[in-house]
N, C-alpha and C positions, 0 to 999 in steps of 0.2 A: 893615342891611348898609352897608358903606362904599362910597361912589361913588368910583371912580378917575378923578380929573381930575389936571391937572398939579400943583396945589398939594398934594393928598393924596399923590400919588406921591413928591414931594420929601420930605414929612414922613416917609413910611414908609421911604424910602431913608436919610435922615439918622438915623432911629431905629435902623435895622438896623446902620448904621455905628457908632453910639455903643455899641450892645449888643455888637458884635464887639470894639470897643476895650476895653470894660470886661471882657470875658471873656478876651481874649488878652494884654492889657498885663501882668498879673502874670507870666504864663508867659514872655514875652519878657524882662521885667526880671530874673527869676530866672536864666534861661539866660545872659544877658549877664554877670551877676555871677559865675556859676559859671565862665564862660569866663575872665574877668579874674583871678579868684582862682587858678584852675588855672595860668594863665600866670605869675602871681607865684610860685606854689609851684614850678614848673619852673625858674624863674630862681634861686630860693633853693637848690633842690636842686643845680643845676649849680655854684653858688658853694660849697656844702657839699662837693661832690665835689672841687673844686679845692683847697679848704682842707685836706681830708683827705690829698690827695696831697702837698701842701706839708708837712704835718705829718710824713708818712713820710720825706720827704727831710730835714727838719730833725732828726728822731730819728736817722737814719743818720749825718748829719754830727756830731751830738753823740757817738754811739758811736765814730766815727772819732777825734774829738778826745780822748775819754777814753782810747782805746787808745794814741794817740800820747803822751799825758801819762804813762801808765804806763810806756811804753818809755823815755821821756826820764828819768823819775824813777829807773828801775832802772839806766840807764846812769850817771846822776849818782852814785847810791849806790855802784855798782860802782867808778867812778873814784875816789871818796873813799876807799873801803875799800882800793883798790889803792895809793893815795897813802899811806895810813896804814901799810900793810904795808911799803912801801919805806922809809918814814921809820924804822920800828922796826928794820929790819935794818941 
């Protein structure tokens, strides 16, 4: 049986501390990594959402520009046809 004196008590305490560190360090390390990875994922997801909204806005602008272009083209064609009709008369 082990006699408990001050030196043995210190060795037992240090041994228990080392055992606790060996057992809990991987769990703490993994939890920290999960936390930082999820933080990065949330940041990237927020960036993705903002880019998606910007894409919607740009698509809408493109549709508006195409519509304007069609209107302008039809007006130009109409004015050319009208000018040709007046020249022919």
